[in-house]
C-alpha positions as a LaTeX table, in Angstrom:
\begin{tabular}{lrrr}
\hline
Residue & $x$ (\AA) & $y$ (\AA) & $z$ (\AA) \\
\hline
Pro1 & 22.92 & 3.08 & $-11.75$ \\
Asp2 & 21.35 & 0.24 & $-12.11$ \\
Ala3 & 20.64 & 0.59 & $-8.10$ \\
Asn4 & 17.20 & 1.40 & $-6.85$ \\
Glu5 & 16.84 & 4.02 & $-4.65$ \\
Ile6 & 14.57 & 4.21 & $-1.38$ \\
Gln7 & 15.44 & 7.31 & 0.90 \\
Ser8 & 13.20 & 8.70 & 3.44 \\
Leu9 & 13.44 & 12.27 & 3.99 \\
Pro10 & 14.80 & 12.78 & 7.54 \\
Leu11 & 12.02 & 13.07 & 10.18 \\
Ile12 & 14.35 & 13.99 & 13.32 \\
Leu13 & 16.56 & 17.24 & 12.69 \\
Ala14 & 19.24 & 17.31 & 15.54 \\
Pro15 & 20.15 & 20.26 & 17.03 \\
Ala16 & 23.49 & 19.89 & 14.82 \\
Thr17 & 25.33 & 22.67 & 13.10 \\
Glu18 & 21.88 & 23.90 & 12.62 \\
Lys19 & 21.53 & 27.21 & 10.30 \\
His20 & 23.64 & 25.32 & 7.68 \\
Leu21 & 21.68 & 21.68 & 8.01 \\
Leu22 & 18.59 & 23.88 & 7.35 \\
Glu23 & 20.07 & 25.86 & 4.83 \\
Val24 & 21.36 & 22.76 & 2.90 \\
Met25 & 17.79 & 20.83 & 4.04 \\
His26 & 16.03 & 23.79 & 2.24 \\
Leu27 & 14.08 & 24.23 & 5.43 \\
Glu28 & 15.56 & 27.73 & 6.44 \\
Ser29 & 12.19 & 29.20 & 5.70 \\
Val30 & 10.16 & 26.99 & 7.25 \\
Pro31 & 8.57 & 28.79 & 10.65 \\
Cys32 & 8.75 & 26.71 & 13.85 \\
Leu33 & 9.45 & 23.34 & 11.89 \\
His34 & 9.61 & 21.15 & 14.83 \\
Gln35 & 6.07 & 22.40 & 16.42 \\
Met36 & 5.19 & 21.03 & 12.25 \\
Leu37 & 7.01 & 17.65 & 12.09 \\
Gly38 & 6.15 & 16.53 & 15.52 \\
Thr39 & 2.20 & 17.57 & 14.87 \\
Leu40 & 2.95 & 15.66 & 11.41 \\
Arg41 & 4.08 & 12.80 & 13.32 \\
Arg42 & 1.04 & 12.27 & 15.27 \\
Arg43 & $-1.58$ & 13.01 & 12.72 \\
Leu44 & 0.27 & 10.37 & 10.60 \\
Thr45 & 0.90 & 7.61 & 13.51 \\
Glu46 & $-2.75$ & 7.55 & 13.80 \\
Ser47 & $-3.12$ & 6.36 & 10.35 \\
Thr48 & $-0.65$ & 5.04 & 7.94 \\
Leu49 & 2.71 & 5.32 & 9.73 \\
Ser50 & 4.41 & 3.49 & 12.20 \\
Leu51 & 7.25 & 5.91 & 13.60 \\
Gly52 & 9.32 & 4.91 & 16.25 \\
Ser53 & 12.46 & 7.12 & 17.35 \\
Arg54 & 15.41 & 6.47 & 20.24 \\
Leu55 & 18.12 & 7.71 & 21.46 \\
Tyr56 & 20.79 & 5.28 & 22.87 \\
Leu57 & 23.51 & 6.64 & 25.14 \\
Gln58 & 26.79 & 5.38 & 26.35 \\
Lys59 & 26.84 & 5.26 & 30.38 \\
Gly60 & 27.64 & 8.27 & 31.71 \\
Phe61 & 27.47 & 10.28 & 29.10 \\
Glu62 & 25.80 & 13.63 & 30.01 \\
Val63 & 23.32 & 15.16 & 27.59 \\
Lys64 & 21.76 & 18.56 & 28.39 \\
Glu65 & 18.27 & 18.06 & 29.79 \\
Lys66 & 16.52 & 20.40 & 27.09 \\
Phe67 & 17.55 & 18.51 & 24.10 \\
Leu68 & 16.08 & 15.30 & 25.90 \\
Glu69 & 12.61 & 16.94 & 26.51 \\
Asp70 & 12.17 & 18.53 & 22.82 \\
Ser71 & 13.71 & 15.08 & 21.43 \\
Glu72 & 10.25 & 13.44 & 23.31 \\
Lys73 & 7.56 & 16.51 & 23.02 \\
Phe74 & 7.90 & 16.96 & 19.13 \\
Tyr75 & 9.79 & 13.02 & 17.94 \\
Gly76 & 8.44 & 10.66 & 21.14 \\
Ala77 & 12.35 & 10.20 & 21.29 \\
Lys78 & 12.95 & 8.89 & 24.85 \\
Pro79 & 16.55 & 7.59 & 25.86 \\
Lys80 & 18.10 & 4.46 & 26.44 \\
Thr81 & 21.34 & 3.58 & 28.03 \\
Leu82 & 23.66 & 0.82 & 25.89 \\
Ser83 & 24.70 & $-1.60$ & 28.34 \\
Gly84 & 28.65 & $-1.02$ & 27.14 \\
Ile85 & 28.24 & $-4.97$ & 25.80 \\
Ser86 & 28.51 & $-4.70$ & 22.14 \\
Gln87 & 26.75 & $-7.59$ & 20.92 \\
Asp88 & 23.72 & $-7.22$ & 23.52 \\
Asp89 & 23.63 & $-3.54$ & 22.24 \\
Leu90 & 23.74 & $-4.37$ & 18.65 \\
Met91 & 20.65 & $-7.64$ & 19.26 \\
Ala92 & 19.04 & $-4.72$ & 21.41 \\
Ile93 & 18.59 & $-2.13$ & 18.75 \\
Asn94 & 18.18 & $-4.56$ & 15.33 \\
Asn95 & 15.55 & $-6.08$ & 17.68 \\
Trp96 & 14.18 & $-2.94$ & 18.18 \\
Val97 & 14.23 & $-2.05$ & 14.47 \\
Lys98 & 12.57 & $-5.08$ & 13.54 \\
Asp99 & 9.69 & $-4.36$ & 15.94 \\
Val100 & 8.94 & $-1.10$ & 14.76 \\
Thr101 & 9.18 & $-1.90$ & 11.10 \\
His102 & 7.09 & $-5.05$ & 11.31 \\
Gly103 & 9.78 & $-7.12$ & 10.75 \\
Lys104 & 10.49 & $-5.59$ & 7.11 \\
Ile105 & 14.45 & $-4.88$ & 8.58 \\
Pro106 & 15.73 & $-7.49$ & 10.83 \\
Ser107 & 19.07 & $-6.62$ & 10.81 \\
Phe108 & 19.88 & $-2.64$ & 10.36 \\
Leu109 & 23.15 & $-2.45$ & 12.08 \\
Gln110 & 25.72 & $-4.71$ & 11.16 \\
Gln111 & 28.54 & $-3.80$ & 13.94 \\
Leu112 & 28.20 & $-0.97$ & 16.80 \\
Pro113 & 31.54 & 1.14 & 17.24 \\
Gln114 & 33.50 & 1.06 & 20.22 \\
Asn115 & 33.58 & 4.84 & 20.51 \\
Thr116 & 29.92 & 5.23 & 20.06 \\
Val117 & 28.78 & 7.33 & 22.84 \\
Met118 & 24.98 & 8.12 & 21.47 \\
Leu119 & 23.33 & 7.28 & 18.32 \\
Leu120 & 20.06 & 8.79 & 17.25 \\
Leu121 & 17.98 & 6.17 & 15.67 \\
Asn122 & 14.73 & 6.94 & 13.46 \\
Ala123 & 12.83 & 3.59 & 12.06 \\
Ile124 & 9.26 & 4.44 & 10.17 \\
Tyr125 & 6.98 & 1.80 & 8.68 \\
Phe126 & 4.44 & 2.39 & 6.32 \\
His127 & 1.44 & 0.70 & 4.66 \\
Gly128 & $-0.76$ & 2.95 & 2.51 \\
Phe129 & $-3.95$ & 1.53 & 0.99 \\
Trp130 & $-4.99$ & 2.32 & $-2.26$ \\
Lys131 & $-8.24$ & 4.23 & $-2.37$ \\
Asn132 & $-8.81$ & 2.27 & $-5.54$ \\
Lys133 & $-7.23$ & $-1.16$ & $-4.88$ \\
Phe134 & $-6.21$ & $-3.41$ & $-7.67$ \\
Asn135 & $-8.14$ & $-6.72$ & $-8.10$ \\
Ala136 & $-5.33$ & $-9.68$ & $-8.23$ \\
Ser137 & $-7.02$ & $-12.11$ & $-10.75$ \\
Phe138 & $-6.11$ & $-9.10$ & $-13.39$ \\
Thr139 & $-2.44$ & $-9.81$ & $-12.40$ \\
Gly140 & $-0.01$ & $-10.84$ & $-14.74$ \\
Pro141 & 3.43 & $-11.74$ & $-16.64$ \\
Asp142 & 4.68 & $-8.52$ & $-18.63$ \\
Val143 & 8.09 & $-6.59$ & $-18.91$ \\
Phe144 & 9.41 & $-3.90$ & $-17.68$ \\
His145 & 11.80 & $-1.87$ & $-19.97$ \\
Leu146 & 15.16 & $-1.00$ & $-18.72$ \\
Asp147 & 16.29 & 1.43 & $-22.10$ \\
Asn148 & 15.34 & 0.98 & $-25.68$ \\
Glu149 & 17.45 & $-2.53$ & $-25.93$ \\
Phe150 & 16.39 & $-4.38$ & $-22.80$ \\
Val151 & 13.47 & $-5.50$ & $-20.57$ \\
Val152 & 13.09 & $-7.87$ & $-18.20$ \\
Pro153 & 9.91 & $-9.96$ & $-17.17$ \\
Val154 & 7.53 & $-8.46$ & $-14.04$ \\
Glu155 & 4.45 & $-9.16$ & $-12.56$ \\
Met156 & 2.28 & $-6.12$ & $-13.85$ \\
Met157 & $-1.17$ & $-5.24$ & $-11.78$ \\
Lys158 & $-4.05$ & $-3.87$ & $-13.76$ \\
Ala159 & $-7.20$ & $-1.93$ & $-13.87$ \\
His160 & $-9.55$ & $-0.78$ & $-16.58$ \\
Gln161 & $-11.05$ & 2.48 & $-15.89$ \\
Tyr162 & $-8.77$ & 3.67 & $-12.62$ \\
Pro163 & $-10.17$ & 6.86 & $-11.79$ \\
Leu164 & $-6.70$ & 8.59 & $-12.14$ \\
Ser165 & $-4.97$ & 12.01 & $-11.93$ \\
Trp166 & $-2.34$ & 12.55 & $-14.61$ \\
Phe167 & $-0.58$ & 14.58 & $-16.96$ \\
Thr168 & 2.18 & 15.42 & $-19.54$ \\
Leu169 & 4.78 & 18.29 & $-19.02$ \\
Glu170 & 5.74 & 18.51 & $-22.13$ \\
Thr171 & 8.79 & 20.98 & $-21.32$ \\
Gln172 & 10.45 & 18.53 & $-19.50$ \\
Asp173 & 8.99 & 15.47 & $-21.63$ \\
Ile174 & 7.48 & 13.62 & $-17.97$ \\
Gln175 & 4.28 & 12.23 & $-17.70$ \\
Val176 & 3.29 & 12.73 & $-13.71$ \\
Ala177 & 0.12 & 10.53 & $-12.02$ \\
Lys178 & $-0.97$ & 10.57 & $-8.78$ \\
Phe179 & $-2.40$ & 7.54 & $-6.91$ \\
Pro180 & $-4.41$ & 8.61 & $-3.28$ \\
Phe181 & $-3.99$ & 6.16 & $-0.44$ \\
Lys182 & $-7.42$ & 6.10 & 1.97 \\
Ser183 & $-5.40$ & 8.32 & 4.55 \\
Asn184 & $-4.39$ & 11.92 & 3.35 \\
Val185 & $-1.24$ & 10.64 & 1.55 \\
Ser186 & $-0.91$ & 10.03 & $-2.07$ \\
Phe187 & 2.01 & 8.37 & $-3.71$ \\
Val188 & 3.04 & 10.13 & $-6.93$ \\
Val189 & 4.84 & 9.01 & $-9.80$ \\
Ile190 & 7.17 & 10.70 & $-12.41$ \\
Val191 & 7.99 & 8.93 & $-15.49$ \\
Pro192 & 10.41 & 10.40 & $-18.49$ \\
Asn193 & 8.64 & 9.93 & $-22.45$ \\
His194 & 11.42 & 8.61 & $-23.78$ \\
Asp195 & 14.04 & 5.55 & $-22.66$ \\
Thr196 & 15.97 & 5.90 & $-20.47$ \\
Arg197 & 18.15 & 3.86 & $-17.26$ \\
Asp198 & 19.14 & 7.67 & $-15.81$ \\
Thr199 & 16.17 & 9.29 & $-14.21$ \\
Ser200 & 18.37 & 11.25 & $-11.77$ \\
His201 & 17.67 & 14.24 & $-14.19$ \\
Val202 & 13.89 & 14.04 & $-13.86$ \\
Leu203 & 13.46 & 16.42 & $-10.29$ \\
Glu204 & 16.66 & 19.02 & $-11.46$ \\
Asn205 & 14.05 & 21.26 & $-12.60$ \\
Phe206 & 10.66 & 19.83 & $-11.44$ \\
Pro207 & 7.84 & 22.18 & $-10.51$ \\
Tyr208 & 7.39 & 20.75 & $-7.09$ \\
Lys209 & 6.06 & 23.43 & $-5.41$ \\
Gln210 & 3.16 & 23.86 & $-8.28$ \\
Leu211 & 2.90 & 20.35 & $-8.21$ \\
Cys212 & $-0.72$ & 19.92 & $-6.28$ \\
Arg213 & $-2.49$ & 22.53 & $-8.41$ \\
Leu214 & $-0.84$ & 21.05 & $-11.79$ \\
Phe215 & $-2.89$ & 17.78 & $-11.09$ \\
Pro216 & $-6.25$ & 17.54 & $-13.31$ \\
Arg217 & $-9.32$ & 16.14 & $-12.64$ \\
Glu218 & $-9.79$ & 11.94 & $-12.53$ \\
Val219 & $-10.62$ & 10.27 & $-15.66$ \\
Ser220 & $-10.80$ & 6.57 & $-15.96$ \\
Thr221 & $-7.63$ & 5.36 & $-17.34$ \\
Thr222 & $-6.21$ & 2.05 & $-17.94$ \\
Val223 & $-3.34$ & 1.44 & $-15.55$ \\
Lys224 & $-0.64$ & $-0.90$ & $-15.37$ \\
Ile225 & 1.82 & $-1.03$ & $-12.27$ \\
Pro226 & 4.89 & $-3.98$ & $-11.77$ \\
Lys227 & 4.89 & $-5.23$ & $-8.25$ \\
Ile228 & 7.70 & $-4.69$ & $-6.62$ \\
Lys229 & 9.53 & $-5.63$ & $-3.81$ \\
Leu230 & 12.89 & $-3.54$ & $-3.16$ \\
Asp231 & 15.68 & $-3.33$ & $-0.76$ \\
Tyr232 & 18.16 & $-0.74$ & $-0.16$ \\
Gln233 & 20.52 & 0.64 & 1.86 \\
Leu234 & 23.51 & 2.98 & 2.11 \\
Glu235 & 25.83 & 5.00 & 4.30 \\
Leu236 & 24.96 & 8.67 & 3.85 \\
Asn237 & 28.31 & 10.30 & 5.31 \\
Gln238 & 29.58 & 10.79 & 1.39 \\
Val239 & 26.22 & 12.11 & $-0.31$ \\
Leu240 & 26.03 & 14.44 & 3.05 \\
Ser241 & 29.04 & 15.81 & 2.83 \\
Gln242 & 28.73 & 16.06 & $-1.20$ \\
Met243 & 25.76 & 17.99 & $-0.40$ \\
Gly244 & 27.83 & 20.47 & 1.59 \\
Leu245 & 27.57 & 18.96 & 5.24 \\
Gln246 & 30.97 & 18.13 & 5.61 \\
Glu247 & 31.48 & 19.93 & 9.27 \\
Leu248 & 28.99 & 17.41 & 10.33 \\
Phe249 & 31.49 & 14.46 & 10.44 \\
Met250 & 34.79 & 17.09 & 10.88 \\
Ser251 & 33.77 & 19.84 & 13.79 \\
Pro252 & 30.27 & 20.27 & 14.14 \\
Asn253 & 28.76 & 22.61 & 16.91 \\
Leu254 & 26.53 & 20.17 & 18.94 \\
Gln255 & 26.27 & 22.53 & 21.86 \\
Lys256 & 22.86 & 21.96 & 22.00 \\
Ile257 & 23.18 & 18.34 & 22.74 \\
Thr258 & 26.38 & 18.53 & 25.30 \\
Glu259 & 28.93 & 20.60 & 26.03 \\
Glu260 & 31.54 & 17.84 & 25.43 \\
Pro261 & 33.13 & 17.33 & 21.74 \\
Leu262 & 31.34 & 15.43 & 19.35 \\
Phe263 & 31.05 & 14.62 & 15.73 \\
Val264 & 29.10 & 12.41 & 13.73 \\
Ser265 & 30.86 & 9.06 & 12.87 \\
Ser266 & 27.94 & 7.92 & 10.72 \\
Val267 & 25.03 & 8.42 & 8.98 \\
Gln268 & 23.01 & 4.78 & 8.13 \\
His269 & 20.01 & 4.54 & 6.13 \\
Gln270 & 18.09 & 1.35 & 4.93 \\
Ala271 & 14.82 & 1.24 & 3.14 \\
Thr272 & 12.21 & $-1.73$ & 2.22 \\
Leu273 & 9.74 & $-1.34$ & $-0.43$ \\
Glu274 & 6.97 & $-3.49$ & $-1.52$ \\
Leu275 & 4.36 & $-2.36$ & $-3.62$ \\
Lys276 & 0.63 & $-4.64$ & $-4.36$ \\
Glu277 & $-2.96$ & $-4.94$ & $-4.82$ \\
Asp278 & $-4.20$ & $-3.81$ & $-2.03$ \\
Gly279 & $-1.35$ & $-0.88$ & $-1.36$ \\
Val280 & 1.97 & $-0.24$ & $-0.57$ \\
Glu281 & 4.26 & $-1.39$ & 2.09 \\
Ala282 & 7.45 & 0.36 & 3.11 \\
Ser283 & 9.95 & 0.50 & 5.82 \\
Ala284 & 12.45 & 3.40 & 6.99 \\
Ala285 & 12.01 & 4.95 & 3.95 \\
Thr286 & 9.55 & 4.06 & 0.71 \\
Ser287 & 8.69 & 4.06 & $-2.66$ \\
Val288 & 6.51 & 3.22 & $-5.82$ \\
Val289 & 5.74 & 3.51 & $-9.28$ \\
Leu290 & 4.19 & 4.49 & $-12.97$ \\
Ser291 & 4.43 & 5.28 & $-16.23$ \\
Arg292 & 3.13 & 6.76 & $-19.82$ \\
Ser293 & 0.36 & 6.70 & $-22.90$ \\
Val294 & $-2.10$ & 8.43 & $-24.08$ \\
Ser295 & $-5.51$ & 6.55 & $-22.87$ \\
Ala296 & $-3.48$ & 4.61 & $-20.59$ \\
Phe297 & $-0.83$ & 4.71 & $-17.96$ \\
Ser298 & 1.57 & 2.12 & $-17.73$ \\
Leu299 & 4.46 & 2.30 & $-15.49$ \\
Asp300 & 6.48 & $-0.03$ & $-17.34$ \\
Arg301 & 9.99 & 1.98 & $-17.64$ \\
Pro302 & 12.46 & 3.12 & $-15.08$ \\
Phe303 & 10.24 & 6.34 & $-12.90$ \\
Val304 & 10.65 & 8.40 & $-9.59$ \\
Phe305 & 8.07 & 8.30 & $-7.21$ \\
Ile306 & 7.07 & 10.95 & $-4.13$ \\
Ile307 & 4.91 & 10.07 & $-0.99$ \\
Phe308 & 3.65 & 13.10 & 0.13 \\
Glu309 & 1.29 & 14.46 & 2.96 \\
Asp310 & $-1.76$ & 15.98 & 1.02 \\
Glu311 & $-2.21$ & 18.92 & 4.12 \\
Thr312 & 1.08 & 19.89 & 4.24 \\
Gly313 & 3.02 & 19.03 & 0.77 \\
Ile314 & 5.71 & 17.21 & 2.99 \\
Pro315 & 7.14 & 14.66 & 1.10 \\
Leu316 & 7.44 & 11.47 & 3.25 \\
Phe317 & 9.82 & 9.00 & 0.72 \\
Ile318 & 11.66 & 9.90 & $-2.37$ \\
Gly319 & 13.35 & 7.48 & $-4.82$ \\
Ser320 & 13.66 & 6.47 & $-7.96$ \\
Val321 & 13.44 & 2.77 & $-9.46$ \\
Gln322 & 15.41 & 1.44 & $-12.33$ \\
Asn323 & 14.97 & $-2.55$ & $-12.63$ \\
Pro324 & 11.67 & $-3.68$ & $-10.43$ \\
Asn325 & 13.35 & $-7.28$ & $-11.22$ \\
Pro326 & 17.16 & $-7.15$ & $-10.60$ \\
Asp327 & 17.46 & $-10.57$ & $-10.20$ \\
Ala328 & 15.98 & $-11.66$ & $-13.85$ \\
Ala329 & 18.21 & $-12.01$ & $-16.37$ \\
Pro330 & 17.86 & $-8.72$ & $-18.90$ \\
Gln331 & 16.06 & $-10.11$ & $-22.41$ \\
Ile332 & 16.36 & $-8.05$ & $-25.93$ \\
Arg333 & 12.78 & $-6.10$ & $-26.62$ \\
Glu334 & 10.94 & $-6.99$ & $-28.94$ \\
Pro335 & 10.74 & $-4.29$ & $-31.95$ \\
Arg336 & 7.78 & $-1.85$ & $-31.94$ \\
Asp337 & 7.82 & $-1.70$ & $-35.62$ \\
Ser338 & 9.97 & $-3.18$ & $-38.64$ \\
Gly339 & 12.36 & $-0.23$ & $-38.52$ \\
Glu340 & 13.78 & $-1.48$ & $-35.29$ \\
Ala341 & 16.54 & $-3.94$ & $-36.10$ \\
Thr342 & 16.18 & $-7.42$ & $-34.72$ \\
Asp343 & 19.65 & $-8.73$ & $-34.56$ \\
Ala344 & 20.43 & $-10.29$ & $-31.03$ \\
Asn345 & 23.43 & $-10.51$ & $-31.68$ \\
Lys346 & 24.66 & $-6.43$ & $-32.38$ \\
His347 & 23.66 & $-6.07$ & $-29.06$ \\
His348 & 25.72 & $-7.34$ & $-25.25$ \\
Val349 & 23.48 & $-7.66$ & $-22.75$ \\
Pro350 & 24.33 & $-5.98$ & $-19.49$ \\
Lys351 & 25.51 & $-7.39$ & $-16.56$ \\
\hline
\end{tabular}
């Protein structure tokens, strides 16, 4: 629960047990899905996104020509043959990921299983420059509230009279703000009004489809956002199984790829995020920030973020930040008024 999460939504939908996969991802009603994602990839790579896709194949492994053609047509993914020498292949794959993510993910895979016949790899580097940058001279020390008892020190970016579109959703007791980038992409932050370490409930009933029309006109706002640099990695087998895709790892129908019997042995994800004065840097998956106030918007507590493409409303990155400075020791937060307890001995600092 204390982990920060930065996750990229899959931009490659391999034809694997296709109908079930689309249903679980809530994409079954999207017409011409691959055509739409291919167009989006081309448009975004002209501005803020560096995106690389590759198919690594075992020597002699036969893949259907239509799958290879469509992979390159829609996602720019060309096949590359593995040498069969595990350490050489591992180095080559990691070097490619490092290049595509501009050095942000220098070591993606720790090992390459001997029985690997095919590896579908998708690497993303995103750098969004704020439409309105933060002045570095205003950045200074502040605190981030982990919950109603503890804080951690952070370097807080600050701006006065920042043009910000934001609102309070009373039914869910949350505040939502949208920070536009120079390109056709926005960074949206969702922050609970109450002190909580657990933000998992925030998106359960969130009206995402109505999000664009909910945003009011920009108003001049005092804004505070912490500088952040995070890394996140996870093997997604268990997560995808819990979502209902157990068959991918047991007995999927992958006949659109090859006639040979196949199953997915591993789905691995790694992401980085850096939030600074000029914008957001992220790779392979991404994140960012924000919070609450009456005349000001301060991202000083756990929050959920979405980076989405404005025209289509497609989310590129989605995640949560529970602690922007996990290496710092939590501190007892100062009472907001005389009614709060001040005896530090009553509390135990979480590990």
